[in-house]
C-alpha positions in Angstrom: 16.7 21.9 -33.2 13.4 23.8 -31.4 10.5 21.2 -30.3 7.4 22.4 -31.9 4.9 22.8 -28.6 0.9 23.0 -29.6 -1.2 24.6 -27.2 -4.7 23.6 -26.1 -6.5 27.2 -25.8 -7.4 29.0 -23.0 -11.1 29.5 -23.0 -11.8 26.0 -25.5 -14.6 26.9 -27.4 -18.1 26.1 -26.4 -19.1 22.6 -26.8 -22.1 22.5 -29.5 -25.5 22.0 -27.0 -27.3 18.8 -29.2 -31.2 19.5 -29.7 -33.4 17.6 -27.6 -35.1 15.3 -30.5 -31.5 13.6 -31.1 -31.6 12.8 -27.1 -35.2 12.0 -27.8 -34.3 9.8 -30.7 -30.6 8.4 -28.1 -33.3 7.5 -25.5 -35.8 5.8 -27.6 -32.9 3.7 -28.9 -31.3 2.8 -26.0 -34.4 1.9 -24.2 -36.0 -0.5 -26.5 -33.2 -2.8 -26.5 -34.8 -5.1 -24.6 -37.7 -6.5 -27.3 -39.5 -8.3 -25.0 -42.8 -6.1 -26.7 -44.6 -6.1 -30.0 -42.5 -3.0 -31.8 -44.7 -0.5 -31.7 -45.3 -1.1 -28.8 -41.8 -1.3 -28.0 -41.2 2.0 -29.4 -44.5 3.7 -28.3 -43.7 3.8 -24.7 -40.2 3.9 -25.2 -40.8 7.4 -27.0 -42.4 8.6 -24.0 -40.3 7.3 -21.4 -37.3 9.9 -23.5 -39.7 12.2 -24.0 -39.7 11.9 -20.3 -35.8 12.1 -19.0 -34.9 14.9 -21.2 -37.6 17.0 -19.9 -36.6 15.9 -16.2 -33.3 17.3 -18.2 -34.1 20.6 -19.2 -36.3 20.8 -15.5 -33.2 20.1 -13.6 -31.4 22.8 -15.8 -28.8 20.2 -18.1 -27.4 20.8 -20.7 -26.6 17.9 -23.8 -23.7 18.2 -25.5 -21.2 16.8 -27.9 -18.2 15.9 -27.1 -15.4 17.7 -29.0 -14.3 14.7 -32.0 -11.1 14.4 -33.5 -8.8 16.7 -30.4 -7.2 12.7 -29.4 -9.6 12.2 -26.4 
């Protein structure tokens, strides 16, 4: 007879901050998809670029957070 309603929290939990190492690995994998260079050169350049991008993100005051899992989004 009654409808059960659920509401999200008025003050949701803060999203977990992703460690720099994981952001670097994610960026490295994204940058490396070109595959035009030998693998060793590709990984070196991708790693340098990824580390630079993470430093630039931090320098701009940005943080990478993980989206909530399993909340119907």
